[in-house]
Each structure stands twice: as C-alpha cells, then as structure tokens.
ChimeraX commands (.cxc) that place a marker at each C-alpha (Angstrom):
marker #1 position -15.06,14.26,8.33 radius 0.5
marker #1 position -13.77,12.92,5.11 radius 0.5
marker #1 position -10.90,10.50,5.07 radius 0.5
marker #1 position -9.15,9.91,1.65 radius 0.5
marker #1 position -7.23,7.14,0.81 radius 0.5
marker #1 position -4.87,6.83,-1.94 radius 0.5
marker #1 position -4.48,3.32,-3.23 radius 0.5
marker #1 position -2.05,1.65,-5.76 radius 0.5
marker #1 position -3.10,-1.34,-7.81 radius 0.5
marker #1 position -0.33,-4.26,-7.61 radius 0.5
marker #1 position 0.30,-7.89,-8.37 radius 0.5
marker #1 position -1.28,-10.00,-5.83 radius 0.5
marker #1 position 1.08,-11.53,-3.43 radius 0.5
marker #1 position 0.14,-14.65,-4.23 radius 0.5
marker #1 position 0.84,-14.54,-8.20 radius 0.5
marker #1 position 3.75,-15.91,-9.46 radius 0.5
marker #1 position 5.49,-13.10,-11.60 radius 0.5
marker #1 position 7.28,-13.41,-14.67 radius 0.5
marker #1 position 9.98,-11.32,-16.24 radius 0.5
marker #1 position 8.77,-10.21,-19.75 radius 0.5
marker #1 position 11.17,-11.02,-22.95 radius 0.5
marker #1 position 12.34,-7.37,-23.02 radius 0.5
marker #1 position 13.83,-7.94,-19.48 radius 0.5
marker #1 position 12.39,-4.45,-18.06 radius 0.5
marker #1 position 8.94,-5.36,-17.46 radius 0.5
marker #1 position 6.64,-8.34,-16.37 radius 0.5
marker #1 position 4.21,-10.57,-18.15 radius 0.5
marker #1 position 0.85,-9.15,-17.30 radius 0.5
marker #1 position -1.21,-12.11,-18.60 radius 0.5
marker #1 position -2.62,-14.25,-15.85 radius 0.5
marker #1 position -1.65,-11.88,-13.13 radius 0.5
marker #1 position -4.18,-11.32,-10.39 radius 0.5
marker #1 position -4.31,-7.71,-9.43 radius 0.5
marker #1 position -5.04,-6.08,-6.11 radius 0.5
marker #1 position -4.69,-3.54,-3.49 radius 0.5
marker #1 position -1.18,-2.94,-2.33 radius 0.5
marker #1 position -1.40,-4.53,1.37 radius 0.5
marker #1 position -0.41,-1.26,3.27 radius 0.5
marker #1 position -3.13,0.58,1.11 radius 0.5
marker #1 position -5.68,-2.08,2.58 radius 0.5
marker #1 position -4.46,-1.45,5.99 radius 0.5
marker #1 position -4.88,2.42,5.56 radius 0.5
marker #1 position -8.54,1.56,4.41 radius 0.5
marker #1 position -9.03,-0.73,7.52 radius 0.5
marker #1 position -7.93,2.34,9.72 radius 0.5
marker #1 position -10.42,4.35,8.14 radius 0.5
marker #1 position -13.21,1.89,8.09 radius 0.5
marker #1 position -12.50,1.35,11.85 radius 0.5
marker #1 position -12.89,5.16,12.67 radius 0.5
marker #1 position -16.09,5.19,10.58 radius 0.5
marker #1 position -17.50,2.25,12.69 radius 0.5
marker #1 position -17.47,4.63,15.53 radius 0.5
marker #1 position -18.21,7.54,13.84 radius 0.5
marker #1 position -20.73,6.85,11.35 radius 0.5
marker #1 position -20.78,10.56,10.21 radius 0.5
marker #1 position -17.10,10.00,8.55 radius 0.5
marker #1 position -17.18,9.58,4.84 radius 0.5
marker #1 position -14.23,7.16,3.62 radius 0.5
marker #1 position -13.28,8.00,0.01 radius 0.5
marker #1 position -10.42,6.27,-2.25 radius 0.5
marker #1 position -8.56,7.69,-5.14 radius 0.5
marker #1 position -6.10,6.10,-7.37 radius 0.5
marker #1 position -4.20,7.12,-10.18 radius 0.5
marker #1 position -3.36,4.95,-13.18 radius 0.5
marker #1 position -4.74,3.18,-16.40 radius 0.5
marker #1 position -8.53,1.91,-16.85 radius 0.5
marker #1 position -7.40,-1.45,-15.01 radius 0.5
marker #1 position -6.98,0.30,-11.99 radius 0.5
marker #1 position -10.61,0.99,-11.17 radius 0.5
marker #1 position -10.94,-2.60,-10.31 radius 0.5
marker #1 position -8.82,-1.71,-7.21 radius 0.5
marker #1 position -11.41,1.17,-6.52 radius 0.5
marker #1 position -14.10,-1.30,-6.59 radius 0.5
marker #1 position -12.47,-3.59,-4.32 radius 0.5
marker #1 position -12.16,-0.69,-1.89 radius 0.5
marker #1 position -15.68,0.40,-2.33 radius 0.5
marker #1 position -16.68,-3.37,-1.62 radius 0.5
marker #1 position -14.80,-3.30,1.48 radius 0.5
marker #1 position -17.03,-0.38,2.58 radius 0.5
marker #1 position -15.64,2.77,1.24 radius 0.5
marker #1 position -18.22,5.41,0.38 radius 0.5
marker #1 position -17.01,6.73,-2.79 radius 0.5
marker #1 position -14.00,6.57,-5.21 radius 0.5
marker #1 position -12.30,8.80,-7.60 radius 0.5
marker #1 position -10.29,7.51,-10.67 radius 0.5
marker #1 position -7.41,9.81,-12.07 radius 0.5
marker #1 position -6.38,8.91,-15.54 radius 0.5
marker #1 position -2.48,8.64,-15.94 radius 0.5
marker #1 position -0.23,6.29,-16.95 radius 0.5
marker #1 position 3.29,6.01,-17.15 radius 0.5
marker #1 position 3.84,8.74,-14.48 radius 0.5
marker #1 position 7.13,8.60,-12.12 radius 0.5
marker #1 position 6.39,8.76,-8.21 radius 0.5
marker #1 position 6.67,12.46,-7.99 radius 0.5
marker #1 position 4.17,12.74,-10.93 radius 0.5
marker #1 position 1.79,10.57,-8.98 radius 0.5
marker #1 position 2.35,12.24,-6.09 radius 0.5
marker #1 position 1.64,15.72,-7.71 radius 0.5
marker #1 position -1.46,14.19,-9.47 radius 0.5
marker #1 position -2.91,13.29,-6.38 radius 0.5
marker #1 position -2.13,16.47,-4.90 radius 0.5
marker #1 position -4.40,18.09,-7.54 radius 0.5
marker #1 position -7.17,15.46,-6.84 radius 0.5
marker #1 position -6.73,16.38,-2.92 radius 0.5
marker #1 position -7.28,19.87,-3.66 radius 0.5
marker #1 position -10.76,19.29,-5.36 radius 0.5
marker #1 position -12.08,16.49,-3.21 radius 0.5
marker #1 position -11.10,18.65,0.05 radius 0.5
marker #1 position -10.68,15.77,2.53 radius 0.5
marker #1 position -9.79,16.48,6.48 radius 0.5
marker #1 position -7.21,13.68,6.09 radius 0.5
marker #1 position -5.34,11.77,3.56 radius 0.5
marker #1 position -4.04,8.25,4.14 radius 0.5
marker #1 position -1.46,6.12,2.10 radius 0.5
marker #1 position 0.15,2.97,2.97 radius 0.5
marker #1 position 3.86,3.37,4.00 radius 0.5
marker #1 position 4.98,1.73,0.65 radius 0.5
marker #1 position 3.73,-0.15,-2.29 radius 0.5
marker #1 position 4.53,-3.85,-2.41 radius 0.5
marker #1 position 5.97,-3.80,-6.04 radius 0.5
marker #1 position 8.55,-1.10,-5.76 radius 0.5
marker #1 position 8.85,-0.61,-1.96 radius 0.5
marker #1 position 9.97,3.06,-2.63 radius 0.5
marker #1 position 7.85,4.58,0.04 radius 0.5
marker #1 position 8.04,7.90,-1.83 radius 0.5
marker #1 position 4.58,9.14,-2.85 radius 0.5
marker #1 position 3.17,9.61,0.47 radius 0.5
marker #1 position 5.89,11.96,1.80 radius 0.5
marker #1 position 5.98,13.66,-1.56 radius 0.5
marker #1 position 2.39,14.37,-1.38 radius 0.5
marker #1 position 2.27,15.63,2.09 radius 0.5
marker #1 position 5.12,18.04,0.51 radius 0.5
marker #1 position 3.31,19.16,-2.76 radius 0.5
marker #1 position 0.18,19.84,-0.44 radius 0.5
marker #1 position 2.10,21.72,2.37 radius 0.5
marker #1 position 0.71,19.40,5.11 radius 0.5
marker #1 position 2.61,17.72,7.61 radius 0.5
marker #1 position 3.31,14.12,7.50 radius 0.5
marker #1 position 3.14,11.14,10.01 radius 0.5
marker #1 position 4.64,7.82,9.11 radius 0.5
marker #1 position 4.37,4.01,10.61 radius 0.5
marker #1 position 0.79,5.14,11.86 radius 0.5
marker #1 position -0.85,2.07,13.27 radius 0.5
marker #1 position -4.03,3.30,14.94 radius 0.5
marker #1 position -6.28,6.19,14.78 radius 0.5
marker #1 position -8.40,7.29,17.85 radius 0.5
marker #1 position -10.76,10.20,18.63 radius 0.5
marker #1 position -9.22,13.06,20.66 radius 0.5
marker #1 position -10.17,16.68,21.34 radius 0.5
marker #1 position -9.78,18.95,19.40 radius 0.5
marker #1 position -8.67,16.66,16.58 radius 0.5
marker #1 position -7.73,13.17,16.38 radius 0.5
marker #1 position -4.78,10.79,17.84 radius 0.5
marker #1 position -2.37,9.09,15.75 radius 0.5
marker #1 position -0.31,6.22,17.06 radius 0.5
marker #1 position 3.23,6.06,15.32 radius 0.5
marker #1 position 4.96,2.64,15.63 radius 0.5
marker #1 position 8.53,3.31,17.14 radius 0.5
marker #1 position 11.07,0.68,18.11 radius 0.5
marker #1 position 9.65,-0.91,21.27 radius 0.5
marker #1 position 6.56,0.80,21.17 radius 0.5
marker #1 position 4.43,3.74,20.28 radius 0.5
marker #1 position 4.34,7.35,20.18 radius 0.5
marker #1 position 0.78,9.23,20.07 radius 0.5
marker #1 position 0.71,12.46,18.18 radius 0.5
marker #1 position -2.29,14.74,17.69 radius 0.5
marker #1 position -3.46,17.18,15.10 radius 0.5
marker #1 position -6.46,19.33,14.88 radius 0.5
marker #1 position -5.84,20.13,11.02 radius 0.5
marker #1 position -5.37,18.29,7.74 radius 0.5
marker #1 position -2.31,15.76,7.77 radius 0.5
marker #1 position -0.91,12.98,5.48 radius 0.5
marker #1 position -0.40,9.64,7.12 radius 0.5
marker #1 position 1.56,6.85,5.80 radius 0.5
marker #1 position 0.11,3.52,7.42 radius 0.5
marker #1 position 1.91,0.50,8.82 radius 0.5
marker #1 position 0.46,-2.91,9.34 radius 0.5
marker #1 position -1.95,-2.78,12.34 radius 0.5
marker #1 position -2.85,-5.28,14.96 radius 0.5
marker #1 position -6.44,-5.72,12.95 radius 0.5
marker #1 position -6.01,-7.34,9.56 radius 0.5
marker #1 position -8.12,-5.63,6.54 radius 0.5
marker #1 position -11.60,-6.61,6.36 radius 0.5
marker #1 position -12.73,-8.72,3.50 radius 0.5
marker #1 position -15.16,-7.48,0.68 radius 0.5
marker #1 position -18.67,-8.85,1.47 radius 0.5
marker #1 position -21.03,-10.08,-0.90 radius 0.5
marker #1 position -23.81,-7.33,-0.49 radius 0.5
marker #1 position -20.53,-4.91,-0.60 radius 0.5
marker #1 position -19.50,-6.45,-4.06 radius 0.5
marker #1 position -23.12,-6.07,-5.44 radius 0.5
marker #1 position -23.29,-2.32,-4.43 radius 0.5
marker #1 position -19.55,-1.49,-5.64 radius 0.5
marker #1 position -20.35,-2.87,-8.96 radius 0.5
marker #1 position -23.43,-0.44,-9.47 radius 0.5
marker #1 position -21.51,2.54,-8.11 radius 0.5
marker #1 position -20.39,5.24,-10.65 radius 0.5
marker #1 position -16.59,5.90,-10.45 radius 0.5
marker #1 position -16.23,9.59,-11.69 radius 0.5
marker #1 position -12.89,10.03,-13.66 radius 0.5
marker #1 position -10.79,12.94,-13.91 radius 0.5
marker #1 position -7.43,13.72,-16.02 radius 0.5
marker #1 position -4.26,13.82,-14.17 radius 0.5
marker #1 position -3.16,17.64,-13.81 radius 0.5
marker #1 position -0.56,19.22,-12.12 radius 0.5
marker #1 position 2.26,16.77,-13.61 radius 0.5
marker #1 position 5.44,18.24,-12.66 radius 0.5
marker #1 position 7.41,14.98,-13.12 radius 0.5
marker #1 position 11.02,15.85,-12.85 radius 0.5
marker #1 position 12.11,12.57,-11.34 radius 0.5
marker #1 position 12.41,9.95,-14.08 radius 0.5
marker #1 position 13.01,6.51,-13.16 radius 0.5
marker #1 position 14.68,4.09,-15.66 radius 0.5
marker #1 position 14.36,0.21,-15.23 radius 0.5
marker #1 position 17.34,-1.17,-16.59 radius 0.5
marker #1 position 16.85,-4.69,-15.83 radius 0.5
marker #1 position 14.51,-7.03,-14.24 radius 0.5
marker #1 position 15.20,-10.87,-12.71 radius 0.5
marker #1 position 13.84,-13.21,-10.45 radius 0.5
marker #1 position 15.80,-14.17,-7.63 radius 0.5
marker #1 position 18.31,-17.22,-7.92 radius 0.5
marker #1 position 16.69,-20.66,-7.36 radius 0.5
marker #1 position 17.23,-22.36,-4.16 radius 0.5
marker #1 position 19.40,-24.92,-3.94 radius 0.5
marker #1 position 18.10,-28.53,-2.56 radius 0.5
marker #1 position 17.70,-28.63,1.41 radius 0.5
marker #1 position 19.32,-31.43,3.33 radius 0.5
marker #1 position 17.13,-33.63,5.92 radius 0.5
marker #1 position 18.96,-35.33,8.94 radius 0.5
marker #1 position 16.67,-38.46,9.84 radius 0.5
marker #1 position 16.80,-40.87,12.46 radius 0.5
marker #1 position 20.35,-41.58,13.75 radius 0.5
marker #1 position 22.90,-39.99,16.21 radius 0.5
marker #1 position 21.95,-36.48,17.16 radius 0.5
marker #1 position 25.24,-35.46,18.38 radius 0.5
marker #1 position 27.02,-36.65,14.86 radius 0.5
marker #1 position 24.15,-34.61,12.84 radius 0.5
marker #1 position 25.13,-31.82,15.01 radius 0.5
marker #1 position 28.66,-32.07,14.05 radius 0.5
marker #1 position 27.91,-32.43,10.40 radius 0.5
marker #1 position 25.79,-29.72,10.47 radius 0.5
marker #1 position 28.23,-27.47,11.77 radius 0.5
marker #1 position 30.71,-28.54,9.29 radius 0.5
marker #1 position 28.37,-27.65,6.34 radius 0.5
marker #1 position 27.53,-24.37,7.66 radius 0.5
marker #1 position 31.17,-23.50,8.20 radius 0.5
marker #1 position 32.68,-24.89,4.97 radius 0.5
marker #1 position 29.85,-24.81,2.38 radius 0.5
marker #1 position 27.26,-22.32,3.56 radius 0.5
marker #1 position 30.01,-20.06,5.08 radius 0.5
marker #1 position 27.98,-18.59,7.97 radius 0.5
marker #1 position 29.91,-19.78,10.44 radius 0.5
marker link #1:1,2 radius 0.2
marker link #1:2,3 radius 0.2
marker link #1:3,4 radius 0.2
marker link #1:4,5 radius 0.2
marker link #1:5,6 radius 0.2
marker link #1:6,7 radius 0.2
marker link #1:7,8 radius 0.2
marker link #1:8,9 radius 0.2
marker link #1:9,10 radius 0.2
marker link #1:10,11 radius 0.2
marker link #1:11,12 radius 0.2
marker link #1:12,13 radius 0.2
marker link #1:13,14 radius 0.2
marker link #1:14,15 radius 0.2
marker link #1:15,16 radius 0.2
marker link #1:16,17 radius 0.2
marker link #1:17,18 radius 0.2
marker link #1:18,19 radius 0.2
marker link #1:19,20 radius 0.2
marker link #1:20,21 radius 0.2
marker link #1:21,22 radius 0.2
marker link #1:22,23 radius 0.2
marker link #1:23,24 radius 0.2
marker link #1:24,25 radius 0.2
marker link #1:25,26 radius 0.2
marker link #1:26,27 radius 0.2
marker link #1:27,28 radius 0.2
marker link #1:28,29 radius 0.2
marker link #1:29,30 radius 0.2
marker link #1:30,31 radius 0.2
marker link #1:31,32 radius 0.2
marker link #1:32,33 radius 0.2
marker link #1:33,34 radius 0.2
marker link #1:34,35 radius 0.2
marker link #1:35,36 radius 0.2
marker link #1:36,37 radius 0.2
marker link #1:37,38 radius 0.2
marker link #1:38,39 radius 0.2
marker link #1:39,40 radius 0.2
marker link #1:40,41 radius 0.2
marker link #1:41,42 radius 0.2
marker link #1:42,43 radius 0.2
marker link #1:43,44 radius 0.2
marker link #1:44,45 radius 0.2
marker link #1:45,46 radius 0.2
marker link #1:46,47 radius 0.2
marker link #1:47,48 radius 0.2
marker link #1:48,49 radius 0.2
marker link #1:49,50 radius 0.2
marker link #1:50,51 radius 0.2
marker link #1:51,52 radius 0.2
marker link #1:52,53 radius 0.2
marker link #1:53,54 radius 0.2
marker link #1:54,55 radius 0.2
marker link #1:55,56 radius 0.2
marker link #1:56,57 radius 0.2
marker link #1:57,58 radius 0.2
marker link #1:58,59 radius 0.2
marker link #1:59,60 radius 0.2
marker link #1:60,61 radius 0.2
marker link #1:61,62 radius 0.2
marker link #1:62,63 radius 0.2
marker link #1:63,64 radius 0.2
marker link #1:64,65 radius 0.2
marker link #1:65,66 radius 0.2
marker link #1:66,67 radius 0.2
marker link #1:67,68 radius 0.2
marker link #1:68,69 radius 0.2
marker link #1:69,70 radius 0.2
marker link #1:70,71 radius 0.2
marker link #1:71,72 radius 0.2
marker link #1:72,73 radius 0.2
marker link #1:73,74 radius 0.2
marker link #1:74,75 radius 0.2
marker link #1:75,76 radius 0.2
marker link #1:76,77 radius 0.2
marker link #1:77,78 radius 0.2
marker link #1:78,79 radius 0.2
marker link #1:79,80 radius 0.2
marker link #1:80,81 radius 0.2
marker link #1:81,82 radius 0.2
marker link #1:82,83 radius 0.2
marker link #1:83,84 radius 0.2
marker link #1:84,85 radius 0.2
marker link #1:85,86 radius 0.2
marker link #1:86,87 radius 0.2
marker link #1:87,88 radius 0.2
marker link #1:88,89 radius 0.2
marker link #1:89,90 radius 0.2
marker link #1:90,91 radius 0.2
marker link #1:91,92 radius 0.2
marker link #1:92,93 radius 0.2
marker link #1:93,94 radius 0.2
marker link #1:94,95 radius 0.2
marker link #1:95,96 radius 0.2
marker link #1:96,97 radius 0.2
marker link #1:97,98 radius 0.2
marker link #1:98,99 radius 0.2
marker link #1:99,100 radius 0.2
marker link #1:100,101 radius 0.2
marker link #1:101,102 radius 0.2
marker link #1:102,103 radius 0.2
marker link #1:103,104 radius 0.2
marker link #1:104,105 radius 0.2
marker link #1:105,106 radius 0.2
marker link #1:106,107 radius 0.2
marker link #1:107,108 radius 0.2
marker link #1:108,109 radius 0.2
marker link #1:109,110 radius 0.2
marker link #1:110,111 radius 0.2
marker link #1:111,112 radius 0.2
marker link #1:112,113 radius 0.2
marker link #1:113,114 radius 0.2
marker link #1:114,115 radius 0.2
marker link #1:115,116 radius 0.2
marker link #1:116,117 radius 0.2
marker link #1:117,118 radius 0.2
marker link #1:118,119 radius 0.2
marker link #1:119,120 radius 0.2
marker link #1:120,121 radius 0.2
marker link #1:121,122 radius 0.2
marker link #1:122,123 radius 0.2
marker link #1:123,124 radius 0.2
marker link #1:124,125 radius 0.2
marker link #1:125,126 radius 0.2
marker link #1:126,127 radius 0.2
marker link #1:127,128 radius 0.2
marker link #1:128,129 radius 0.2
marker link #1:129,130 radius 0.2
marker link #1:130,131 radius 0.2
marker link #1:131,132 radius 0.2
marker link #1:132,133 radius 0.2
marker link #1:133,134 radius 0.2
marker link #1:134,135 radius 0.2
marker link #1:135,136 radius 0.2
marker link #1:136,137 radius 0.2
marker link #1:137,138 radius 0.2
marker link #1:138,139 radius 0.2
marker link #1:139,140 radius 0.2
marker link #1:140,141 radius 0.2
marker link #1:141,142 radius 0.2
marker link #1:142,143 radius 0.2
marker link #1:143,144 radius 0.2
marker link #1:144,145 radius 0.2
marker link #1:145,146 radius 0.2
marker link #1:146,147 radius 0.2
marker link #1:147,148 radius 0.2
marker link #1:148,149 radius 0.2
marker link #1:149,150 radius 0.2
marker link #1:150,151 radius 0.2
marker link #1:151,152 radius 0.2
marker link #1:152,153 radius 0.2
marker link #1:153,154 radius 0.2
marker link #1:154,155 radius 0.2
marker link #1:155,156 radius 0.2
marker link #1:156,157 radius 0.2
marker link #1:157,158 radius 0.2
marker link #1:158,159 radius 0.2
marker link #1:159,160 radius 0.2
marker link #1:160,161 radius 0.2
marker link #1:161,162 radius 0.2
marker link #1:162,163 radius 0.2
marker link #1:163,164 radius 0.2
marker link #1:164,165 radius 0.2
marker link #1:165,166 radius 0.2
marker link #1:166,167 radius 0.2
marker link #1:167,168 radius 0.2
marker link #1:168,169 radius 0.2
marker link #1:169,170 radius 0.2
marker link #1:170,171 radius 0.2
marker link #1:171,172 radius 0.2
marker link #1:172,173 radius 0.2
marker link #1:173,174 radius 0.2
marker link #1:174,175 radius 0.2
marker link #1:175,176 radius 0.2
marker link #1:176,177 radius 0.2
marker link #1:177,178 radius 0.2
marker link #1:178,179 radius 0.2
marker link #1:179,180 radius 0.2
marker link #1:180,181 radius 0.2
marker link #1:181,182 radius 0.2
marker link #1:182,183 radius 0.2
marker link #1:183,184 radius 0.2
marker link #1:184,185 radius 0.2
marker link #1:185,186 radius 0.2
marker link #1:186,187 radius 0.2
marker link #1:187,188 radius 0.2
marker link #1:188,189 radius 0.2
marker link #1:189,190 radius 0.2
marker link #1:190,191 radius 0.2
marker link #1:191,192 radius 0.2
marker link #1:192,193 radius 0.2
marker link #1:193,194 radius 0.2
marker link #1:194,195 radius 0.2
marker link #1:195,196 radius 0.2
marker link #1:196,197 radius 0.2
marker link #1:197,198 radius 0.2
marker link #1:198,199 radius 0.2
marker link #1:199,200 radius 0.2
marker link #1:200,201 radius 0.2
marker link #1:201,202 radius 0.2
marker link #1:202,203 radius 0.2
marker link #1:203,204 radius 0.2
marker link #1:204,205 radius 0.2
marker link #1:205,206 radius 0.2
marker link #1:206,207 radius 0.2
marker link #1:207,208 radius 0.2
marker link #1:208,209 radius 0.2
marker link #1:209,210 radius 0.2
marker link #1:210,211 radius 0.2
marker link #1:211,212 radius 0.2
marker link #1:212,213 radius 0.2
marker link #1:213,214 radius 0.2
marker link #1:214,215 radius 0.2
marker link #1:215,216 radius 0.2
marker link #1:216,217 radius 0.2
marker link #1:217,218 radius 0.2
marker link #1:218,219 radius 0.2
marker link #1:219,220 radius 0.2
marker link #1:220,221 radius 0.2
marker link #1:221,222 radius 0.2
marker link #1:222,223 radius 0.2
marker link #1:223,224 radius 0.2
marker link #1:224,225 radius 0.2
marker link #1:225,226 radius 0.2
marker link #1:226,227 radius 0.2
marker link #1:227,228 radius 0.2
marker link #1:228,229 radius 0.2
marker link #1:229,230 radius 0.2
marker link #1:230,231 radius 0.2
marker link #1:231,232 radius 0.2
marker link #1:232,233 radius 0.2
marker link #1:233,234 radius 0.2
marker link #1:234,235 radius 0.2
marker link #1:235,236 radius 0.2
marker link #1:236,237 radius 0.2
marker link #1:237,238 radius 0.2
marker link #1:238,239 radius 0.2
marker link #1:239,240 radius 0.2
marker link #1:240,241 radius 0.2
marker link #1:241,242 radius 0.2
marker link #1:242,243 radius 0.2
marker link #1:243,244 radius 0.2
marker link #1:244,245 radius 0.2
marker link #1:245,246 radius 0.2
marker link #1:246,247 radius 0.2
marker link #1:247,248 radius 0.2
marker link #1:248,249 radius 0.2
marker link #1:249,250 radius 0.2
marker link #1:250,251 radius 0.2
marker link #1:251,252 radius 0.2
view
C-alpha cells in the first residue's frame, strides 16, 4: 500500500515573522522554514502504519518554488521513502489542489493525507479541494489509522470523542493533531535524505479560477504591561483586581 502525504513549507513556529515594507508580504531573510505542523502529524500517522506494516510505502509531495525541496528532505529524514517536487509558484489554493491532483494521478497512491490546515494561512482549503478534484471521498479531523478488513479504519475526532470510519478504496484524509508527536529526523535519516534524488515535475492541470489578493499584513498589537500583586492583603488585592477587570479591561 502506498501512502502519499501532501506537505507545505511554512515559517517555523519559533521564527519571529516581520512584515515587509510593501505591507503585503513577510521578510524572508533570516526565516527558518519547516513543514507545516499538521502535515508533520500526517507524516507520523503514515509512518506509524508503516511500523506495523513494513510493506507500506510512504511518499511525500509538495508544490512550490526551489526552497520547498528542503521540506521534502526533512520528510525523507523522518523516514518517508520517496518524494516528488512539483514546480509551481504563485498558485492559489485551488491551483495547488489541481496541481496535486495531477501528481496523484501519476503517482497512483492508495491513500492521500494532508494536514487539516497550514499554519501560515489557516485556510484548510487544499485537502477538501484535492478530494473534489480527484473525485475521492474526504474525511477530516483524522487522528488515527488502524488496520481493518477489507480496508483501513480511520478515527475522526469529534466533540467529546471519536467516530470510526472504514473505507476499502482510495480516500483523502485531513489530519488533526494526534496523541503521538511527530518523530524527529534521525542522523542516519538526514544523511540518507541528502543523497536521495527528488524527481521534479512541472505543475499541470492548473485550473485556478479563485484568486486571492493580500491587501494588508500587520503584526498583532503589542501587549500592554502586566500588573503583579506581591505580598499584602489578599482580600484587598482581589477587590483591586475586580475593579481593574471591570473599569479598565471591561470584561466584567
């Protein structure tokens, strides 16, 4: 069985992002780039299945510019078997979904996984749009994959618990944060990933009617200074805090 994970390269969560002078982009110099966190959870689900079923092949694919190859090598270092780079910059989410659909048609996986949303734009669009382009069923909020007969079981997170779905045919899953954190790339994995060839294919099937225009980017407002209550009368502090929450913070 072949699993294909669609990944996106985003600024690392530890990177301090700055708005560029044009007000519609970010300053890329000095930014650390990584795989979007929910995509890492999708990779982990696939690798966990491979741990129990060694004949499983775990592949990754991404659409973007040359820099995004680094995300593919990171996935290979985590334990993925092969990677495909689809060259295409400046595409909207629907264009990316259609480019991925063309890659899926060529790679012929049994199962496609995506993170439920990217950490940079939080749209959650590409996974469901990819399922629509492929004509495959789609299941969201997946946190676990387990073997079943005749296919696989997919655990979908719901409010207060899980639903267990089964499917014998191809399906697109969008993955939620699961109980097990994604594994770190090992040193041997990093060395092997550096040597692996990553085939490149041009983006095709680019029906991209949905255009997104970024009008303005701005950082969140700076937080005001906090207030610390030190040694003293606890009751008086409580009264003072209640007054501040009512008169200044306007939350009471």
